[in-house]
C-alpha positions as CSV (number, residue, x, y, z in Angstrom):
1,M,89.3,50.6,-24.0
2,R,89.8,48.3,-27.0
3,N,90.7,45.5,-24.6
4,L,87.5,46.1,-22.6
5,L,85.2,45.8,-25.6
6,P,85.4,42.0,-26.0
7,M,84.8,41.6,-22.2
8,V,81.8,43.9,-22.4
9,L,80.3,42.0,-25.3
10,F,81.0,38.6,-23.6
11,T,79.3,39.9,-20.4
12,L,76.2,41.0,-22.4
13,F,76.0,37.7,-24.2
14,C,76.2,35.8,-20.9
15,Y,73.5,38.0,-19.4
16,E,71.2,37.4,-22.4
17,V,71.7,33.6,-22.2
18,S,71.1,33.7,-18.5
19,A,67.9,35.7,-19.0
20,Q,66.7,33.3,-21.6
21,N,67.4,30.3,-19.4
22,D,65.7,32.0,-16.5
23,Y,62.4,32.2,-18.5
24,R,61.5,28.5,-18.7
25,E,58.4,26.9,-20.1
26,D,56.6,24.1,-18.4
27,K,55.5,22.1,-21.4
28,S,53.4,19.7,-19.3
29,D,50.7,22.3,-18.6
30,G,51.5,25.1,-20.9
31,L,52.0,27.7,-18.2
32,K,55.1,30.0,-18.6
33,V,56.8,31.4,-15.6
34,N,60.3,32.9,-15.0
35,G,62.8,31.2,-12.8
36,T,62.5,33.7,-9.9
37,G,58.7,33.9,-10.0
38,D,58.8,37.7,-10.2
39,F,56.3,37.8,-13.1
40,K,54.1,35.5,-15.2
41,K,52.9,35.5,-18.7
42,F,49.5,33.7,-18.7
43,V,49.3,31.1,-21.4
44,I,46.6,28.5,-21.3
45,P,47.5,24.8,-21.7
46,D,47.6,23.6,-25.3
47,F,44.7,21.2,-25.1
48,L,42.4,24.0,-24.0
49,N,43.2,26.3,-26.9
50,A,40.1,25.6,-29.0
51,E,36.3,26.2,-29.4
52,W,34.2,24.3,-26.9
53,F,30.6,23.1,-27.4
54,S,28.1,22.0,-24.8
55,L,27.6,18.2,-25.0
56,E,23.9,18.8,-24.4
57,G,22.7,21.0,-27.3
58,G,25.9,21.6,-29.2
59,N,26.0,25.3,-28.5
60,L,29.3,27.1,-28.8
61,C,29.9,28.4,-25.2
62,F,33.7,29.0,-24.8
63,E,36.5,29.9,-27.1
64,F,39.9,29.8,-25.3
65,Y,42.9,31.3,-27.1
66,D,46.3,32.3,-25.8
67,D,45.5,36.0,-25.4
68,V,41.8,36.1,-24.7
69,M,38.7,34.0,-24.0
70,L,35.3,34.5,-25.7
71,S,32.0,33.5,-24.2
72,E,28.6,34.4,-25.7
73,G,30.2,37.0,-27.9
74,V,31.9,38.8,-25.0
75,I,35.7,39.0,-25.0
76,Y,37.6,38.4,-21.7
77,S,41.3,39.0,-20.8
78,Y,43.0,36.6,-18.5
79,E,43.9,37.8,-15.0
80,D,45.4,34.5,-13.7
81,V,45.9,30.9,-14.8
82,V,46.7,28.5,-12.0
83,K,47.2,24.7,-12.1
84,D,45.6,23.0,-9.1
85,G,46.1,19.3,-9.3
86,N,44.2,18.1,-12.3
87,N,42.3,21.3,-12.6
88,Y,43.0,24.8,-14.1
89,I,41.7,27.8,-12.2
90,I,41.2,30.7,-14.6
91,S,40.2,34.2,-13.5
92,F,39.6,37.3,-15.7
93,K,40.0,41.0,-15.6
94,D,36.3,41.9,-16.3
95,R,34.1,43.4,-13.7
96,S,32.1,40.3,-13.2
97,K,35.2,38.6,-11.7
98,R,34.3,35.3,-13.4
99,I,36.3,32.3,-12.2
100,L,36.3,29.0,-14.1
101,S,37.6,25.7,-12.8
102,I,38.4,23.4,-15.7
103,S,39.0,19.7,-15.6
104,K,40.5,17.8,-18.5
105,V,38.5,14.7,-19.2
106,S,40.3,13.8,-22.5
107,E,42.0,15.7,-25.4
108,E,38.5,16.5,-26.7
109,N,36.4,16.8,-23.6
110,I,36.5,19.0,-20.5
111,D,34.3,19.9,-17.5
112,I,33.9,23.5,-16.5
113,Q,32.7,24.5,-13.1
114,E,31.5,28.1,-12.6
115,K,30.2,28.8,-9.1
116,T,28.4,25.6,-8.2
117,V,27.4,24.5,-11.7
118,T,29.5,22.0,-13.7
119,I,28.8,21.5,-17.4
120,K,30.5,19.1,-19.9
121,Y,32.0,20.5,-23.1
122,T,33.7,19.0,-26.2
123,K,35.8,20.3,-29.2
124,N,33.9,17.9,-31.5
125,R,30.4,19.2,-32.2
126,A,29.5,16.1,-34.1
127,I,29.2,14.0,-30.9
128,C,26.9,16.5,-29.2
129,K,23.3,15.7,-28.4
130,I,21.5,18.1,-30.7
131,K,17.7,18.3,-31.1
132,P,17.0,19.7,-34.6
133,D,14.7,22.7,-34.9
134,L,11.4,21.6,-36.2
135,S,10.1,25.1,-37.2
136,V,9.6,25.8,-40.9
137,Y,9.5,28.9,-43.0
138,T,5.9,30.1,-43.6
139,L,4.5,32.8,-45.8
140,P,5.1,35.7,-45.8
141,V,8.9,35.5,-45.4
142,F,9.4,39.2,-46.2
143,K,10.1,41.5,-43.3
144,N,11.5,45.0,-43.2
145,D,14.3,44.6,-40.7
146,S,18.1,44.0,-40.4
147,A,20.3,41.1,-39.5
148,T,23.2,41.3,-37.1
149,Y,26.5,39.8,-38.3
150,S,29.3,39.9,-35.7
151,G,32.3,37.9,-34.6
152,Y,35.9,37.6,-33.9
153,I,39.0,37.0,-36.0
154,K,41.6,34.7,-34.5
155,D,45.2,35.9,-34.5
156,Y,44.2,39.2,-35.9
157,N,47.1,41.6,-36.4
158,K,46.0,45.2,-36.3
159,G,49.1,46.3,-38.1
160,N,49.0,43.9,-41.1
161,S,45.5,42.6,-41.4
162,P,42.7,44.3,-43.4
163,K,40.5,46.6,-41.4
164,T,37.2,45.6,-43.0
165,I,35.2,42.5,-44.0
166,A,33.2,42.7,-47.3
167,L,29.7,41.3,-47.3
168,H,28.1,40.7,-50.7
169,I,24.3,40.4,-50.7
170,D,22.1,39.6,-53.7
171,N,19.3,42.2,-54.2
172,I,16.2,40.5,-55.7
173,L,14.7,43.9,-56.5
174,T,17.5,45.3,-58.6
175,G,19.0,42.0,-59.8
176,G,22.4,43.3,-58.6
177,Q,24.5,42.8,-55.6
178,D,24.8,45.1,-52.6
179,I,28.1,45.4,-50.6
180,Y,28.3,46.2,-46.9
181,M,31.5,46.6,-44.9
182,A,32.1,45.4,-41.4
183,K,34.8,47.3,-39.6
184,V,37.3,45.2,-37.6
185,Q,38.4,46.6,-34.3
186,D,42.0,46.4,-33.1
187,N,41.2,43.3,-31.0
188,G,39.7,41.4,-33.9
189,V,36.0,42.0,-33.1
190,F,33.5,43.1,-35.7
191,D,29.8,43.9,-35.7
192,V,27.5,45.2,-38.4
193,K,23.8,45.4,-39.0
194,I,22.7,44.6,-42.5
195,P,19.3,45.8,-44.0
196,M,17.5,42.6,-45.0
197,Y,14.0,41.8,-46.2
198,H,14.0,38.0,-46.3
199,P,16.2,35.1,-45.2
200,Q,19.1,34.7,-47.6
201,L,22.7,33.7,-48.2
202,I,25.4,36.4,-47.9
203,Y,28.9,36.1,-49.2
204,V,31.8,36.9,-46.9
205,S,35.3,38.0,-48.0
206,F,38.2,38.8,-45.8
207,N,42.0,38.5,-46.2
208,G,41.9,35.5,-48.6
209,Y,38.8,33.9,-47.0
210,N,35.7,33.6,-49.2
211,G,32.7,31.9,-47.8
212,S,28.9,32.1,-47.3
213,T,26.6,32.6,-44.4
214,Y,22.8,32.4,-44.0
215,L,21.0,35.2,-42.2
216,E,17.5,36.2,-41.4
217,P,15.9,39.6,-40.7
218,G,15.7,40.4,-37.0
219,R,18.1,37.6,-36.0
220,N,21.9,37.5,-35.1
221,L,24.9,35.3,-35.9
222,F,28.3,35.4,-34.2
223,T,31.1,33.9,-36.3
224,I,34.7,33.0,-35.4
225,L,36.9,33.5,-38.5
226,G,40.6,32.6,-38.9
227,S,40.4,28.8,-39.4
228,D,39.5,26.8,-42.5
229,T,36.0,26.4,-41.3
230,P,34.0,29.2,-39.5
231,V,32.6,28.5,-36.1
232,Y,29.1,29.9,-35.1
233,S,27.1,31.0,-32.1
234,G,23.9,33.0,-31.8
235,E,20.4,32.5,-33.1
236,M,21.4,31.4,-36.6
237,A,24.3,29.1,-35.6
238,A,22.5,25.7,-35.8
239,L,21.0,26.5,-39.2
240,N,24.4,27.5,-40.6
241,Y,26.0,24.3,-39.3
242,D,23.2,22.2,-40.9
243,L,23.6,24.1,-44.3
244,N,27.4,23.6,-44.2
245,M,26.9,19.9,-43.7
246,L,24.4,19.6,-46.6
247,E,26.8,21.6,-48.8
248,E,29.5,19.0,-48.1
249,L,27.1,16.2,-48.8
250,F,25.7,17.6,-52.1
251,R,28.7,19.3,-53.8
252,F,27.6,20.0,-57.4
253,D,30.3,19.1,-59.9
254,F,29.4,21.4,-62.8
255,D,32.1,20.1,-65.1
256,S,31.5,16.4,-64.8
257,T,27.7,16.8,-64.8
258,L,27.6,18.9,-68.0
259,R,30.6,17.5,-69.9
260,G,28.6,14.4,-71.1
261,I,25.6,16.4,-72.4
262,A,27.3,17.1,-75.8
263,T,26.2,13.6,-77.0
264,L,22.6,14.3,-76.0
265,N,19.9,16.0,-78.0
266,P,17.8,18.7,-76.2
267,E,15.2,16.3,-74.9
268,G,17.9,13.9,-73.7
269,Y,19.6,16.9,-71.9
270,K,16.3,17.8,-70.2
271,S,15.7,14.2,-69.1
272,H,19.2,13.8,-67.9
273,L,19.0,16.9,-65.6
274,L,15.5,16.0,-64.3
275,K,16.8,12.5,-63.4
276,L,19.7,14.1,-61.5
277,Q,17.3,16.4,-59.7
278,Q,15.1,13.5,-58.6
279,E,18.1,11.6,-57.3
280,D,19.2,14.7,-55.3
281,F,15.7,15.0,-53.9
282,I,15.7,11.3,-52.8
283,R,19.1,11.7,-51.1
284,L,18.0,14.8,-49.4
285,D,14.8,13.2,-48.1
286,S,17.0,10.3,-46.8
287,V,19.1,12.7,-44.8
288,N,16.1,14.5,-43.5
289,A,14.6,11.2,-42.3
290,L,17.6,10.8,-40.0
291,N,16.3,13.8,-37.9
292,K,19.8,15.3,-37.8
293,I,19.1,18.6,-39.6
294,S,16.5,21.3,-39.0
295,K,13.4,21.6,-41.1
296,K,14.5,25.0,-42.3
297,A,17.8,23.6,-43.6
298,Y,15.8,20.9,-45.5
299,Q,13.5,23.6,-47.0
300,I,16.4,25.8,-48.1
301,K,18.4,22.9,-49.7
302,R,15.3,21.5,-51.5
303,T,14.5,25.0,-52.9
304,D,18.2,25.4,-53.9
305,F,17.9,22.2,-56.0
306,E,14.7,23.4,-57.6
307,Y,16.2,26.7,-58.7
308,M,19.6,25.3,-59.6
309,Y,18.1,22.7,-62.0
310,A,15.6,25.2,-63.4
311,W,18.6,27.5,-64.2
312,L,20.5,24.7,-65.9
313,L,17.5,23.7,-67.9
314,F,16.8,27.3,-69.1
315,D,20.5,27.9,-69.8
316,Y,20.5,24.9,-72.2
317,D,22.1,26.8,-75.2
318,N,25.1,28.1,-73.2
319,N,25.7,24.8,-71.3
320,Y,25.3,22.7,-74.5
321,S,27.7,25.0,-76.4
322,W,30.2,24.8,-73.6
323,A,30.1,21.0,-73.5
324,S,30.3,20.8,-77.3
325,L,33.4,22.9,-77.3
326,K,35.0,20.7,-74.7
327,T,34.3,17.6,-76.8
328,R,34.5,19.3,-80.3
329,N,31.0,18.3,-81.2
330,S,28.6,20.4,-83.3
331,V,25.9,22.2,-81.4
332,I,22.3,21.1,-81.7
333,L,19.9,24.1,-81.4
334,V,17.0,23.9,-79.1
335,E,13.5,23.9,-80.4
336,N,10.8,26.2,-79.1
337,D,8.7,23.4,-77.6
338,Y,11.7,22.5,-75.3
339,F,10.5,25.0,-72.7
């Protein structure tokens, strides 16, 4: 028996190596099949694994991942992935029996044919032809309703990942902050209705991610989380993309802006901030004149500037004291006529 043990172990080792060699990966198209063809594991080609936007309109239409596809907030499981010449034919297990024929145009562009309709898509939303929304907020903006915040978390691990997403919402009536929890299903999908009385920014926290999203009462937003930057679809998608772009363009550097005020008297501090505010207004108007952002995004950002600089002006004592400590200058107290 002792002489048989090494032979048994060697046989098992050879079987394992043979099994591994039998399961080969065709790296040219990303499809994995075993050597005998007895079974397949459906894996989409690498270039397709991404979020895809319609070239006309910039709407998020398809999200292809290794395990599932999402389209208009609906999750689909792959039934078959077949390479046919330069095309990939993908079928799904859902009742509608959708079949997509996908042609690779470039690393960033594809054509998708479903039934008799072919539409062009891209990974890069920046090159899409997007007509900005010209509607504006009008009074009254208050509405007793709720906003729907839903989405999908990429690479969600039901065993190790948190089961909830925390949503923090400023309450203008109490002056505090309300917290709502969105439950994450085992497949990474979440969906929650949030009582809301006016359009506003909410703060999203999940598994190390901390970001913000803009919602309106009576409207919905679908969000893909799991990357550095969220991806959006739904009624509020375009506005959130515009606001994110403006946030990148107008990042406020609190430290550098206020550090130099320790050498200014109160009137000089006031003039300094009003000058910065006017410069931001001019830059924002220049961006708005390009017709690349919605009118609502412009309204929101301009209002943000108004309130931010008003807060800085009214918080003179604290800001001046902070700057003075940084530069070791003595604090000059504000006079009553400052306000």
